[in-house]
PQR file of N, CA, C, O and H, with PARSE charges and radii, in Angstrom:
ATOM      1  N   MET A   1     -15.860  -9.359   8.884 -0.4000 1.5000
ATOM      2  CA  MET A   1     -14.596 -10.073   8.902 -0.0000 2.0000
ATOM      3  C   MET A   1     -14.267 -10.373  10.362  0.5500 1.7000
ATOM      4  O   MET A   1     -14.417  -9.514  11.231 -0.5500 1.4000
ATOM      5  N   SER A   2     -13.833 -11.558  10.615 -0.4000 1.5000
ATOM      6  CA  SER A   2     -13.517 -11.932  11.985 -0.0000 2.0000
ATOM      7  C   SER A   2     -12.237 -11.253  12.442  0.5500 1.7000
ATOM      8  O   SER A   2     -11.441 -10.784  11.628 -0.5500 1.4000
ATOM      9  H   SER A   2     -13.711 -12.256   9.909  0.4000 1.0000
ATOM     10  N   SER A   3     -12.050 -11.208  13.760 -0.4000 1.5000
ATOM     11  CA  SER A   3     -10.835 -10.584  14.285 -0.0000 2.0000
ATOM     12  C   SER A   3      -9.601 -11.356  13.835  0.5500 1.7000
ATOM     13  O   SER A   3      -8.525 -10.774  13.691 -0.5500 1.4000
ATOM     14  H   SER A   3     -12.697 -11.588  14.421  0.4000 1.0000
ATOM     15  N   LEU A   4      -9.745 -12.656  13.613 -0.4000 1.5000
ATOM     16  CA  LEU A   4      -8.625 -13.456  13.123 -0.0000 2.0000
ATOM     17  C   LEU A   4      -8.198 -12.965  11.746  0.5500 1.7000
ATOM     18  O   LEU A   4      -7.002 -12.847  11.479 -0.5500 1.4000
ATOM     19  H   LEU A   4     -10.619 -13.128  13.730  0.4000 1.0000
ATOM     20  N   ASN A   5      -9.154 -12.677  10.870 -0.4000 1.5000
ATOM     21  CA  ASN A   5      -8.833 -12.197   9.528 -0.0000 2.0000
ATOM     22  C   ASN A   5      -8.185 -10.823   9.561  0.5500 1.7000
ATOM     23  O   ASN A   5      -7.305 -10.535   8.749 -0.5500 1.4000
ATOM     24  H   ASN A   5     -10.125 -12.773  11.087  0.4000 1.0000
ATOM     25  N   VAL A   6      -8.604  -9.976  10.482 -0.4000 1.5000
ATOM     26  CA  VAL A   6      -7.975  -8.664  10.630 -0.0000 2.0000
ATOM     27  C   VAL A   6      -6.522  -8.859  11.046  0.5500 1.7000
ATOM     28  O   VAL A   6      -5.634  -8.155  10.565 -0.5500 1.4000
ATOM     29  H   VAL A   6      -9.318 -10.209  11.142  0.4000 1.0000
ATOM     30  N   LYS A   7      -6.284  -9.808  11.936 -0.4000 1.5000
ATOM     31  CA  LYS A   7      -4.906 -10.090  12.362 -0.0000 2.0000
ATOM     32  C   LYS A   7      -4.073 -10.606  11.193  0.5500 1.7000
ATOM     33  O   LYS A   7      -2.900 -10.255  11.063 -0.5500 1.4000
ATOM     34  H   LYS A   7      -7.005 -10.380  12.327  0.4000 1.0000
ATOM     35  N   VAL A   8      -4.666 -11.428  10.350 -0.4000 1.5000
ATOM     36  CA  VAL A   8      -3.957 -11.922   9.160 -0.0000 2.0000
ATOM     37  C   VAL A   8      -3.617 -10.757   8.243  0.5500 1.7000
ATOM     38  O   VAL A   8      -2.507 -10.686   7.715 -0.5500 1.4000
ATOM     39  H   VAL A   8      -5.619 -11.713  10.455  0.4000 1.0000
ATOM     40  N   LEU A   9      -4.560  -9.847   8.052 -0.4000 1.5000
ATOM     41  CA  LEU A   9      -4.328  -8.659   7.229 -0.0000 2.0000
ATOM     42  C   LEU A   9      -3.172  -7.838   7.803  0.5500 1.7000
ATOM     43  O   LEU A   9      -2.270  -7.431   7.070 -0.5500 1.4000
ATOM     44  H   LEU A   9      -5.462  -9.905   8.481  0.4000 1.0000
ATOM     45  N   GLU A  10      -3.204  -7.602   9.092 -0.4000 1.5000
ATOM     46  CA  GLU A  10      -2.138  -6.819   9.727 -0.0000 2.0000
ATOM     47  C   GLU A  10      -0.793  -7.529   9.627  0.5500 1.7000
ATOM     48  O   GLU A  10       0.231  -6.892   9.380 -0.5500 1.4000
ATOM     49  H   GLU A  10      -3.936  -7.932   9.687  0.4000 1.0000
ATOM     50  N   LYS A  11      -0.793  -8.834   9.817 -0.4000 1.5000
ATOM     51  CA  LYS A  11       0.452  -9.601   9.742 -0.0000 2.0000
ATOM     52  C   LYS A  11       1.014  -9.569   8.323  0.5500 1.7000
ATOM     53  O   LYS A  11       2.222  -9.424   8.134 -0.5500 1.4000
ATOM     54  H   LYS A  11      -1.625  -9.352  10.018  0.4000 1.0000
ATOM     55  N   SER A  12       0.140  -9.704   7.326 -0.4000 1.5000
ATOM     56  CA  SER A  12       0.619  -9.695   5.945 -0.0000 2.0000
ATOM     57  C   SER A  12       1.207  -8.337   5.589  0.5500 1.7000
ATOM     58  O   SER A  12       2.215  -8.260   4.886 -0.5500 1.4000
ATOM     59  H   SER A  12      -0.841  -9.821   7.479  0.4000 1.0000
ATOM     60  N   PHE A  13       0.585  -7.272   6.067 -0.4000 1.5000
ATOM     61  CA  PHE A  13       1.119  -5.948   5.784 -0.0000 2.0000
ATOM     62  C   PHE A  13       2.461  -5.748   6.487  0.5500 1.7000
ATOM     63  O   PHE A  13       3.392  -5.183   5.914 -0.5500 1.4000
ATOM     64  H   PHE A  13      -0.233  -7.334   6.638  0.4000 1.0000
ATOM     65  N   ALA A  14       2.551  -6.214   7.725 -0.4000 1.5000
ATOM     66  CA  ALA A  14       3.813  -6.099   8.461 -0.0000 2.0000
ATOM     67  C   ALA A  14       4.934  -6.851   7.738  0.5500 1.7000
ATOM     68  O   ALA A  14       6.098  -6.456   7.791 -0.5500 1.4000
ATOM     69  H   ALA A  14       1.795  -6.673   8.190  0.4000 1.0000
ATOM     70  N   GLY A  15       4.559  -7.939   7.063 -0.4000 1.5000
ATOM     71  CA  GLY A  15       5.549  -8.721   6.337 -0.0000 2.0000
ATOM     72  C   GLY A  15       6.132  -8.016   5.135  0.5500 1.7000
ATOM     73  O   GLY A  15       7.285  -8.257   4.776 -0.5500 1.4000
ATOM     74  H   GLY A  15       3.613  -8.259   7.020  0.4000 1.0000
ATOM     75  N   ILE A  16       5.354  -7.145   4.504 -0.4000 1.5000
ATOM     76  CA  ILE A  16       5.878  -6.429   3.336 -0.0000 2.0000
ATOM     77  C   ILE A  16       6.458  -5.061   3.689  0.5500 1.7000
ATOM     78  O   ILE A  16       7.129  -4.438   2.865 -0.5500 1.4000
ATOM     79  H   ILE A  16       4.418  -6.949   4.796  0.4000 1.0000
ATOM     80  N   LYS A  17       6.204  -4.600   4.897 -0.4000 1.5000
ATOM     81  CA  LYS A  17       6.672  -3.267   5.292 -0.0000 2.0000
ATOM     82  C   LYS A  17       8.173  -3.065   5.077  0.5500 1.7000
ATOM     83  O   LYS A  17       8.577  -2.005   4.599 -0.5500 1.4000
ATOM     84  H   LYS A  17       5.659  -5.106   5.565  0.4000 1.0000
ATOM     85  N   PRO A  18       9.019  -4.059   5.418 -0.5600 1.5000
ATOM     86  CA  PRO A  18      10.457  -3.862   5.185  0.2800 2.0000
ATOM     87  C   PRO A  18      10.828  -3.727   3.706  0.5500 1.7000
ATOM     88  O   PRO A  18      11.932  -3.292   3.376 -0.5500 1.4000
ATOM     89  N   TYR A  19       9.916  -4.097   2.830 -0.4000 1.5000
ATOM     90  CA  TYR A  19      10.180  -4.071   1.394 -0.0000 2.0000
ATOM     91  C   TYR A  19       9.415  -2.951   0.696  0.5500 1.7000
ATOM     92  O   TYR A  19       9.166  -3.022  -0.508 -0.5500 1.4000
ATOM     93  H   TYR A  19       9.019  -4.450   3.098  0.4000 1.0000
ATOM     94  N   ALA A  20       9.048  -1.934   1.439 -0.4000 1.5000
ATOM     95  CA  ALA A  20       8.200  -0.864   0.913 -0.0000 2.0000
ATOM     96  C   ALA A  20       8.791  -0.213  -0.324  0.5500 1.7000
ATOM     97  O   ALA A  20       8.086  -0.012  -1.313 -0.5500 1.4000
ATOM     98  H   ALA A  20       9.250  -1.877   2.417  0.4000 1.0000
ATOM     99  N   THR A  21      10.053   0.116  -0.285 -0.4000 1.5000
ATOM    100  CA  THR A  21      10.682   0.788  -1.422 -0.0000 2.0000
ATOM    101  C   THR A  21      10.698  -0.112  -2.643  0.5500 1.7000
ATOM    102  O   THR A  21      10.401   0.332  -3.752 -0.5500 1.4000
ATOM    103  H   THR A  21      10.625  -0.047   0.519  0.4000 1.0000
ATOM    104  N   GLN A  22      11.046  -1.380  -2.442 -0.4000 1.5000
ATOM    105  CA  GLN A  22      11.070  -2.307  -3.566 -0.0000 2.0000
ATOM    106  C   GLN A  22       9.662  -2.523  -4.129  0.5500 1.7000
ATOM    107  O   GLN A  22       9.482  -2.638  -5.341 -0.5500 1.4000
ATOM    108  H   GLN A  22      11.287  -1.741  -1.541  0.4000 1.0000
ATOM    109  N   PHE A  23       8.668  -2.578  -3.236 -0.4000 1.5000
ATOM    110  CA  PHE A  23       7.283  -2.735  -3.679 -0.0000 2.0000
ATOM    111  C   PHE A  23       6.892  -1.590  -4.611  0.5500 1.7000
ATOM    112  O   PHE A  23       6.362  -1.818  -5.698 -0.5500 1.4000
ATOM    113  H   PHE A  23       8.814  -2.484  -2.252  0.4000 1.0000
ATOM    114  N   ALA A  24       7.157  -0.370  -4.179 -0.4000 1.5000
ATOM    115  CA  ALA A  24       6.770   0.793  -4.976 -0.0000 2.0000
ATOM    116  C   ALA A  24       7.544   0.840  -6.292  0.5500 1.7000
ATOM    117  O   ALA A  24       6.964   1.096  -7.347 -0.5500 1.4000
ATOM    118  H   ALA A  24       7.588  -0.186  -3.295  0.4000 1.0000
ATOM    119  N   SER A  25       8.836   0.597  -6.231 -0.4000 1.5000
ATOM    120  CA  SER A  25       9.640   0.620  -7.459 -0.0000 2.0000
ATOM    121  C   SER A  25       9.167  -0.441  -8.442  0.5500 1.7000
ATOM    122  O   SER A  25       9.089  -0.201  -9.647 -0.5500 1.4000
ATOM    123  H   SER A  25       9.308   0.390  -5.373  0.4000 1.0000
ATOM    124  N   ARG A  26       8.856  -1.606  -7.914 -0.4000 1.5000
ATOM    125  CA  ARG A  26       8.379  -2.694  -8.768 -0.0000 2.0000
ATOM    126  C   ARG A  26       7.013  -2.351  -9.374  0.5500 1.7000
ATOM    127  O   ARG A  26       6.730  -2.679 -10.526 -0.5500 1.4000
ATOM    128  H   ARG A  26       8.919  -1.801  -6.936  0.4000 1.0000
ATOM    129  N   PHE A  27       6.182  -1.691  -8.581 -0.4000 1.5000
ATOM    130  CA  PHE A  27       4.873  -1.274  -9.086 -0.0000 2.0000
ATOM    131  C   PHE A  27       5.038  -0.392 -10.320  0.5500 1.7000
ATOM    132  O   PHE A  27       4.404  -0.628 -11.349 -0.5500 1.4000
ATOM    133  H   PHE A  27       6.412  -1.424  -7.645  0.4000 1.0000
ATOM    134  N   TYR A  28       5.895   0.629 -10.213 -0.4000 1.5000
ATOM    135  CA  TYR A  28       6.070   1.543 -11.340 -0.0000 2.0000
ATOM    136  C   TYR A  28       6.791   0.864 -12.505  0.5500 1.7000
ATOM    137  O   TYR A  28       6.496   1.149 -13.666 -0.5500 1.4000
ATOM    138  H   TYR A  28       6.410   0.820  -9.377  0.4000 1.0000
ATOM    139  N   TYR A  29       7.724  -0.023 -12.207 -0.4000 1.5000
ATOM    140  CA  TYR A  29       8.384  -0.782 -13.271 -0.0000 2.0000
ATOM    141  C   TYR A  29       7.338  -1.565 -14.066  0.5500 1.7000
ATOM    142  O   TYR A  29       7.320  -1.516 -15.295 -0.5500 1.4000
ATOM    143  H   TYR A  29       7.964  -0.255 -11.264  0.4000 1.0000
ATOM    144  N   ASN A  30       6.475  -2.282 -13.359 -0.4000 1.5000
ATOM    145  CA  ASN A  30       5.426  -3.058 -14.026 -0.0000 2.0000
ATOM    146  C   ASN A  30       4.443  -2.156 -14.767  0.5500 1.7000
ATOM    147  O   ASN A  30       4.015  -2.469 -15.878 -0.5500 1.4000
ATOM    148  H   ASN A  30       6.490  -2.322 -12.360  0.4000 1.0000
ATOM    149  N   LEU A  31       4.090  -1.036 -14.142 -0.4000 1.5000
ATOM    150  CA  LEU A  31       3.168  -0.095 -14.783 -0.0000 2.0000
ATOM    151  C   LEU A  31       3.720   0.386 -16.116  0.5500 1.7000
ATOM    152  O   LEU A  31       3.023   0.374 -17.130 -0.5500 1.4000
ATOM    153  H   LEU A  31       4.437  -0.782 -13.240  0.4000 1.0000
ATOM    154  N   PHE A  32       4.985   0.813 -16.105 -0.4000 1.5000
ATOM    155  CA  PHE A  32       5.574   1.365 -17.321 -0.0000 2.0000
ATOM    156  C   PHE A  32       5.905   0.278 -18.343  0.5500 1.7000
ATOM    157  O   PHE A  32       5.886   0.540 -19.545 -0.5500 1.4000
ATOM    158  H   PHE A  32       5.551   0.823 -15.281  0.4000 1.0000
ATOM    159  N   THR A  33       6.204  -0.920 -17.891 -0.4000 1.5000
ATOM    160  CA  THR A  33       6.458  -2.026 -18.818 -0.0000 2.0000
ATOM    161  C   THR A  33       5.169  -2.408 -19.540  0.5500 1.7000
ATOM    162  O   THR A  33       5.162  -2.621 -20.752 -0.5500 1.4000
ATOM    163  H   THR A  33       6.219  -1.134 -16.914  0.4000 1.0000
ATOM    164  N   ASP A  34       4.084  -2.491 -18.781 -0.4000 1.5000
ATOM    165  CA  ASP A  34       2.806  -2.886 -19.367 -0.0000 2.0000
ATOM    166  C   ASP A  34       2.108  -1.746 -20.108  0.5500 1.7000
ATOM    167  O   ASP A  34       1.305  -1.983 -21.011 -0.5500 1.4000
ATOM    168  H   ASP A  34       4.089  -2.319 -17.796  0.4000 1.0000
ATOM    169  N   ASN A  35       2.418  -0.508 -19.720 -0.4000 1.5000
ATOM    170  CA  ASN A  35       1.752   0.672 -20.295 -0.0000 2.0000
ATOM    171  C   ASN A  35       2.782   1.768 -20.580  0.5500 1.7000
ATOM    172  O   ASN A  35       2.769   2.804 -19.914 -0.5500 1.4000
ATOM    173  H   ASN A  35       3.071  -0.316 -18.987  0.4000 1.0000
ATOM    174  N   PRO A  36       3.659   1.565 -21.538 -0.5600 1.5000
ATOM    175  CA  PRO A  36       4.729   2.545 -21.775  0.2800 2.0000
ATOM    176  C   PRO A  36       4.224   3.948 -22.101  0.5500 1.7000
ATOM    177  O   PRO A  36       4.948   4.927 -21.917 -0.5500 1.4000
ATOM    178  N   GLN A  37       3.010   4.047 -22.575 -0.4000 1.5000
ATOM    179  CA  GLN A  37       2.457   5.367 -22.889 -0.0000 2.0000
ATOM    180  C   GLN A  37       2.256   6.218 -21.630  0.5500 1.7000
ATOM    181  O   GLN A  37       2.082   7.432 -21.731 -0.5500 1.4000
ATOM    182  H   GLN A  37       2.422   3.252 -22.725  0.4000 1.0000
ATOM    183  N   LEU A  38       2.277   5.599 -20.456 -0.4000 1.5000
ATOM    184  CA  LEU A  38       2.095   6.352 -19.217 -0.0000 2.0000
ATOM    185  C   LEU A  38       3.392   6.966 -18.689  0.5500 1.7000
ATOM    186  O   LEU A  38       3.356   7.926 -17.919 -0.5500 1.4000
ATOM    187  H   LEU A  38       2.418   4.612 -20.374  0.4000 1.0000
ATOM    188  N   GLU A  39       4.514   6.425 -19.093 -0.4000 1.5000
ATOM    189  CA  GLU A  39       5.794   6.896 -18.559 -0.0000 2.0000
ATOM    190  C   GLU A  39       6.032   8.390 -18.774  0.5500 1.7000
ATOM    191  O   GLU A  39       6.556   9.041 -17.870 -0.5500 1.4000
ATOM    192  H   GLU A  39       4.543   5.646 -19.718  0.4000 1.0000
ATOM    193  N   PRO A  40       5.674   8.965 -19.924 -0.5600 1.5000
ATOM    194  CA  PRO A  40       5.876  10.413 -20.093  0.2800 2.0000
ATOM    195  C   PRO A  40       5.108  11.258 -19.065  0.5500 1.7000
ATOM    196  O   PRO A  40       5.496  12.392 -18.784 -0.5500 1.4000
ATOM    197  N   LEU A  41       4.040  10.721 -18.514 -0.4000 1.5000
ATOM    198  CA  LEU A  41       3.293  11.470 -17.496 -0.0000 2.0000
ATOM    199  C   LEU A  41       4.117  11.673 -16.220  0.5500 1.7000
ATOM    200  O   LEU A  41       3.804  12.537 -15.402 -0.5500 1.4000
ATOM    201  H   LEU A  41       3.724   9.800 -18.742  0.4000 1.0000
ATOM    202  N   PHE A  42       5.165  10.873 -16.061 -0.4000 1.5000
ATOM    203  CA  PHE A  42       6.022  10.951 -14.885 -0.0000 2.0000
ATOM    204  C   PHE A  42       7.400  11.520 -15.208  0.5500 1.7000
ATOM    205  O   PHE A  42       8.317  11.415 -14.394 -0.5500 1.4000
ATOM    206  H   PHE A  42       5.419  10.171 -16.726  0.4000 1.0000
ATOM    207  N   ALA A  43       7.551  12.115 -16.374 -0.4000 1.5000
ATOM    208  CA  ALA A  43       8.853  12.601 -16.835 -0.0000 2.0000
ATOM    209  C   ALA A  43       9.489  13.608 -15.881  0.5500 1.7000
ATOM    210  O   ALA A  43      10.709  13.623 -15.717 -0.5500 1.4000
ATOM    211  H   ALA A  43       6.805  12.200 -17.035  0.4000 1.0000
ATOM    212  N   ASN A  44       8.685  14.434 -15.263 -0.4000 1.5000
ATOM    213  CA  ASN A  44       9.212  15.468 -14.356 -0.0000 2.0000
ATOM    214  C   ASN A  44       8.986  15.110 -12.893  0.5500 1.7000
ATOM    215  O   ASN A  44       8.937  15.987 -12.031 -0.5500 1.4000
ATOM    216  H   ASN A  44       7.694  14.422 -15.395  0.4000 1.0000
ATOM    217  N   THR A  45       8.851  13.825 -12.620 -0.4000 1.5000
ATOM    218  CA  THR A  45       8.544  13.348 -11.275 -0.0000 2.0000
ATOM    219  C   THR A  45       9.779  12.753 -10.627  0.5500 1.7000
ATOM    220  O   THR A  45      10.499  11.966 -11.240 -0.5500 1.4000
ATOM    221  H   THR A  45       8.891  13.112 -13.320  0.4000 1.0000
ATOM    222  N   ASN A  46      10.014  13.133  -9.394 -0.4000 1.5000
ATOM    223  CA  ASN A  46      11.062  12.491  -8.601 -0.0000 2.0000
ATOM    224  C   ASN A  46      10.508  11.130  -8.182  0.5500 1.7000
ATOM    225  O   ASN A  46       9.648  11.049  -7.305 -0.5500 1.4000
ATOM    226  H   ASN A  46       9.428  13.772  -8.896  0.4000 1.0000
ATOM    227  N   MET A  47      11.000  10.070  -8.809 -0.4000 1.5000
ATOM    228  CA  MET A  47      10.413   8.752  -8.586 -0.0000 2.0000
ATOM    229  C   MET A  47      10.677   8.223  -7.173  0.5500 1.7000
ATOM    230  O   MET A  47       9.891   7.422  -6.667 -0.5500 1.4000
ATOM    231  H   MET A  47      11.699  10.136  -9.522  0.4000 1.0000
ATOM    232  N   GLN A  48      11.748   8.647  -6.536 -0.4000 1.5000
ATOM    233  CA  GLN A  48      11.959   8.236  -5.142 -0.0000 2.0000
ATOM    234  C   GLN A  48      10.874   8.825  -4.248  0.5500 1.7000
ATOM    235  O   GLN A  48      10.369   8.152  -3.350 -0.5500 1.4000
ATOM    236  H   GLN A  48      12.386   9.299  -6.947  0.4000 1.0000
ATOM    237  N   GLU A  49      10.520  10.075  -4.494 -0.4000 1.5000
ATOM    238  CA  GLU A  49       9.429  10.700  -3.744 -0.0000 2.0000
ATOM    239  C   GLU A  49       8.094  10.044  -4.097  0.5500 1.7000
ATOM    240  O   GLU A  49       7.242   9.848  -3.230 -0.5500 1.4000
ATOM    241  H   GLU A  49      10.931  10.622  -5.223  0.4000 1.0000
ATOM    242  N   GLN A  50       7.921   9.711  -5.358 -0.4000 1.5000
ATOM    243  CA  GLN A  50       6.686   9.059  -5.793 -0.0000 2.0000
ATOM    244  C   GLN A  50       6.547   7.685  -5.141  0.5500 1.7000
ATOM    245  O   GLN A  50       5.448   7.285  -4.756 -0.5500 1.4000
ATOM    246  H   GLN A  50       8.613   9.870  -6.063  0.4000 1.0000
ATOM    247  N   ASP A  51       7.661   6.966  -5.018 -0.4000 1.5000
ATOM    248  CA  ASP A  51       7.647   5.670  -4.330 -0.0000 2.0000
ATOM    249  C   ASP A  51       7.175   5.835  -2.890  0.5500 1.7000
ATOM    250  O   ASP A  51       6.368   5.046  -2.399 -0.5500 1.4000
ATOM    251  H   ASP A  51       8.554   7.291  -5.331  0.4000 1.0000
ATOM    252  N   LYS A  52       7.681   6.858  -2.222 -0.4000 1.5000
ATOM    253  CA  LYS A  52       7.283   7.117  -0.830 -0.0000 2.0000
ATOM    254  C   LYS A  52       5.796   7.447  -0.740  0.5500 1.7000
ATOM    255  O   LYS A  52       5.106   6.995   0.174 -0.5500 1.4000
ATOM    256  H   LYS A  52       8.337   7.499  -2.620  0.4000 1.0000
ATOM    257  N   LYS A  53       5.312   8.233  -1.689 -0.4000 1.5000
ATOM    258  CA  LYS A  53       3.888   8.599  -1.692 -0.0000 2.0000
ATOM    259  C   LYS A  53       3.008   7.372  -1.907  0.5500 1.7000
ATOM    260  O   LYS A  53       1.984   7.209  -1.244 -0.5500 1.4000
ATOM    261  H   LYS A  53       5.872   8.600  -2.432  0.4000 1.0000
ATOM    262  N   LEU A  54       3.414   6.510  -2.840 -0.4000 1.5000
ATOM    263  CA  LEU A  54       2.640   5.294  -3.087 -0.0000 2.0000
ATOM    264  C   LEU A  54       2.590   4.434  -1.834  0.5500 1.7000
ATOM    265  O   LEU A  54       1.535   3.914  -1.471 -0.5500 1.4000
ATOM    266  H   LEU A  54       4.246   6.643  -3.379  0.4000 1.0000
ATOM    267  N   TYR A  55       3.724   4.287  -1.182 -0.4000 1.5000
ATOM    268  CA  TYR A  55       3.752   3.478   0.034 -0.0000 2.0000
ATOM    269  C   TYR A  55       2.887   4.110   1.120  0.5500 1.7000
ATOM    270  O   TYR A  55       2.190   3.400   1.844 -0.5500 1.4000
ATOM    271  H   TYR A  55       4.581   4.709  -1.477  0.4000 1.0000
ATOM    272  N   GLN A  56       2.923   5.426   1.240 -0.4000 1.5000
ATOM    273  CA  GLN A  56       2.111   6.104   2.248 -0.0000 2.0000
ATOM    274  C   GLN A  56       0.620   5.906   1.983  0.5500 1.7000
ATOM    275  O   GLN A  56      -0.163   5.716   2.914 -0.5500 1.4000
ATOM    276  H   GLN A  56       3.489   6.003   0.651  0.4000 1.0000
ATOM    277  N   ILE A  57       0.237   5.950   0.724 -0.4000 1.5000
ATOM    278  CA  ILE A  57      -1.161   5.687   0.370 -0.0000 2.0000
ATOM    279  C   ILE A  57      -1.539   4.271   0.776  0.5500 1.7000
ATOM    280  O   ILE A  57      -2.611   4.046   1.338 -0.5500 1.4000
ATOM    281  H   ILE A  57       0.873   6.105  -0.032  0.4000 1.0000
ATOM    282  N   ARG A  58      -0.665   3.325   0.493 -0.4000 1.5000
ATOM    283  CA  ARG A  58      -0.927   1.926   0.870 -0.0000 2.0000
ATOM    284  C   ARG A  58      -1.021   1.793   2.382  0.5500 1.7000
ATOM    285  O   ARG A  58      -1.899   1.092   2.886 -0.5500 1.4000
ATOM    286  H   ARG A  58       0.206   3.508   0.036  0.4000 1.0000
ATOM    287  N   LEU A  59      -0.148   2.441   3.097 -0.4000 1.5000
ATOM    288  CA  LEU A  59      -0.165   2.402   4.559 -0.0000 2.0000
ATOM    289  C   LEU A  59      -1.479   2.977   5.093  0.5500 1.7000
ATOM    290  O   LEU A  59      -2.094   2.392   5.984 -0.5500 1.4000
ATOM    291  H   LEU A  59       0.566   3.009   2.688  0.4000 1.0000
ATOM    292  N   ASN A  60      -1.905   4.109   4.557 -0.4000 1.5000
ATOM    293  CA  ASN A  60      -3.163   4.721   4.993 -0.0000 2.0000
ATOM    294  C   ASN A  60      -4.358   3.826   4.677  0.5500 1.7000
ATOM    295  O   ASN A  60      -5.267   3.685   5.495 -0.5500 1.4000
ATOM    296  H   ASN A  60      -1.405   4.585   3.833  0.4000 1.0000
ATOM    297  N   ALA A  61      -4.355   3.228   3.499 -0.4000 1.5000
ATOM    298  CA  ALA A  61      -5.457   2.343   3.119 -0.0000 2.0000
ATOM    299  C   ALA A  61      -5.512   1.131   4.034  0.5500 1.7000
ATOM    300  O   ALA A  61      -6.592   0.710   4.449 -0.5500 1.4000
ATOM    301  H   ALA A  61      -3.617   3.342   2.834  0.4000 1.0000
ATOM    302  N   HIS A  62      -4.361   0.575   4.347 -0.4000 1.5000
ATOM    303  CA  HIS A  62      -4.321  -0.585   5.248 -0.0000 2.0000
ATOM    304  C   HIS A  62      -4.853  -0.218   6.618  0.5500 1.7000
ATOM    305  O   HIS A  62      -5.647  -0.955   7.203 -0.5500 1.4000
ATOM    306  H   HIS A  62      -3.484   0.917   4.010  0.4000 1.0000
ATOM    307  N   SER A  63      -4.419   0.911   7.122 -0.4000 1.5000
ATOM    308  CA  SER A  63      -4.851   1.352   8.446 -0.0000 2.0000
ATOM    309  C   SER A  63      -6.362   1.544   8.499  0.5500 1.7000
ATOM    310  O   SER A  63      -7.021   1.116   9.447 -0.5500 1.4000
ATOM    311  H   SER A  63      -3.774   1.509   6.647  0.4000 1.0000
ATOM    312  N   LYS A  64      -6.899   2.187   7.476 -0.4000 1.5000
ATOM    313  CA  LYS A  64      -8.354   2.408   7.429 -0.0000 2.0000
ATOM    314  C   LYS A  64      -9.100   1.086   7.284  0.5500 1.7000
ATOM    315  O   LYS A  64     -10.142   0.888   7.909 -0.5500 1.4000
ATOM    316  H   LYS A  64      -6.364   2.534   6.706  0.4000 1.0000
ATOM    317  N   ALA A  65      -8.577   0.188   6.469 -0.4000 1.5000
ATOM    318  CA  ALA A  65      -9.230  -1.113   6.283 -0.0000 2.0000
ATOM    319  C   ALA A  65      -9.248  -1.891   7.593  0.5500 1.7000
ATOM    320  O   ALA A  65     -10.279  -2.449   7.970 -0.5500 1.4000
ATOM    321  H   ALA A  65      -7.730   0.349   5.961  0.4000 1.0000
ATOM    322  N   ALA A  66      -8.126  -1.931   8.281 -0.4000 1.5000
ATOM    323  CA  ALA A  66      -8.056  -2.670   9.539 -0.0000 2.0000
ATOM    324  C   ALA A  66      -9.013  -2.071  10.561  0.5500 1.7000
ATOM    325  O   ALA A  66      -9.666  -2.802  11.306 -0.5500 1.4000
ATOM    326  H   ALA A  66      -7.289  -1.478   7.975  0.4000 1.0000
ATOM    327  N   THR A  67      -9.099  -0.747  10.598 -0.4000 1.5000
ATOM    328  CA  THR A  67     -10.010  -0.081  11.528 -0.0000 2.0000
ATOM    329  C   THR A  67     -11.464  -0.412  11.195  0.5500 1.7000
ATOM    330  O   THR A  67     -12.262  -0.700  12.088 -0.5500 1.4000
ATOM    331  H   THR A  67      -8.568  -0.154   9.993  0.4000 1.0000
ATOM    332  N   CYS A  68     -11.796  -0.371   9.926 -0.4000 1.5000
ATOM    333  CA  CYS A  68     -13.171  -0.641   9.510 -0.0000 2.0000
ATOM    334  C   CYS A  68     -13.574  -2.105   9.695  0.5500 1.7000
ATOM    335  O   CYS A  68     -14.748  -2.409   9.910 -0.5500 1.4000
ATOM    336  H   CYS A  68     -11.148  -0.138   9.201  0.4000 1.0000
ATOM    337  N   LEU A  69     -12.613  -2.992   9.611 -0.4000 1.5000
ATOM    338  CA  LEU A  69     -12.909  -4.413   9.681 -0.0000 2.0000
ATOM    339  C   LEU A  69     -13.028  -4.921  11.121  0.5500 1.7000
ATOM    340  O   LEU A  69     -13.587  -5.988  11.373 -0.5500 1.4000
ATOM    341  H   LEU A  69     -11.660  -2.745   9.437  0.4000 1.0000
ATOM    342  N   ARG A  70     -12.498  -4.147  12.044 -0.4000 1.5000
ATOM    343  CA  ARG A  70     -12.622  -4.577  13.455 -0.0000 2.0000
ATOM    344  C   ARG A  70     -14.051  -4.378  13.916  0.5500 1.7000
ATOM    345  O   ARG A  70     -14.691  -3.384  13.574 -0.5500 1.4000
ATOM    346  H   ARG A  70     -12.044  -3.280  11.840  0.4000 1.0000
ATOM    347  N   PRO A  71     -14.550  -5.330  14.695 -0.5600 1.5000
ATOM    348  CA  PRO A  71     -15.910  -5.125  15.219  0.2800 2.0000
ATOM    349  C   PRO A  71     -15.930  -3.929  16.177  0.5500 1.7000
ATOM    350  O   PRO A  71     -14.953  -3.691  16.887 -0.5500 1.4000
ATOM    351  N   PRO A  72     -17.014  -3.191  16.201 -0.5600 1.5000
ATOM    352  CA  PRO A  72     -17.081  -2.035  17.099  0.2800 2.0000
ATOM    353  C   PRO A  72     -17.026  -2.489  18.561  0.5500 1.7000
ATOM    354  O   PRO A  72     -17.521  -3.555  18.927 -0.5500 1.4000
ATOM    355  N   MET A  73     -16.419  -1.655  19.357 -0.4000 1.5000
ATOM    356  CA  MET A  73     -16.382  -1.953  20.790 -0.0000 2.0000
ATOM    357  C   MET A  73     -17.721  -1.604  21.403  0.5500 1.7000
ATOM    358  O   MET A  73     -18.278  -0.538  21.136 -0.5500 1.4000
ATOM    359  H   MET A  73     -16.018  -0.789  19.059  0.4000 1.0000
ATOM    360  N   VAL A  74     -18.223  -2.480  22.203 -0.4000 1.5000
ATOM    361  CA  VAL A  74     -19.519  -2.253  22.851 -0.0000 2.0000
ATOM    362  C   VAL A  74     -19.257  -1.877  24.298  0.5500 1.7000
ATOM    363  O   VAL A  74     -18.563  -2.577  25.035 -0.5500 1.4000
ATOM    364  H   VAL A  74     -17.770  -3.345  22.419  0.4000 1.0000
ATOM    365  N   THR A  75     -19.832  -0.760  24.672 -0.4000 1.5000
ATOM    366  CA  THR A  75     -19.704  -0.332  26.077 -0.0000 2.0000
ATOM    367  C   THR A  75     -21.073  -0.465  26.739  0.5500 1.7000
ATOM    368  O   THR A  75     -22.117  -0.279  26.115 -0.5500 1.4000
ATOM    369  H   THR A  75     -20.396  -0.191  24.073  0.4000 1.0000
ATOM    370  N   SER A  76     -21.023  -0.787  27.995 -0.4000 1.5000
ATOM    371  CA  SER A  76     -22.316  -0.943  28.696 -0.0000 2.0000
ATOM    372  C   SER A  76     -22.537   0.142  29.703  0.5500 1.7000
ATOM    373  O   SER A  76     -23.567   0.160  30.376 -0.5500 1.4000
ATOM    374  H   SER A  76     -20.174  -0.939  28.502  0.4000 1.0000
TER
END
């Protein structure tokens, strides 16, 4: 992936960062709407904490992806 594409990836993630809570809440809303049988698995879950965990996973995945996609630095 070119450095330009890595920058696009970083920019797109930065664009959704202010909406992290809404992203996570919407994810679970869609999950439970499409798969209501899964909702009981979260019956004893603090969903605000779960939203934070989901966002943290996304943040970690983005960081690792951006790191892996950058070309290695060459030293002479």
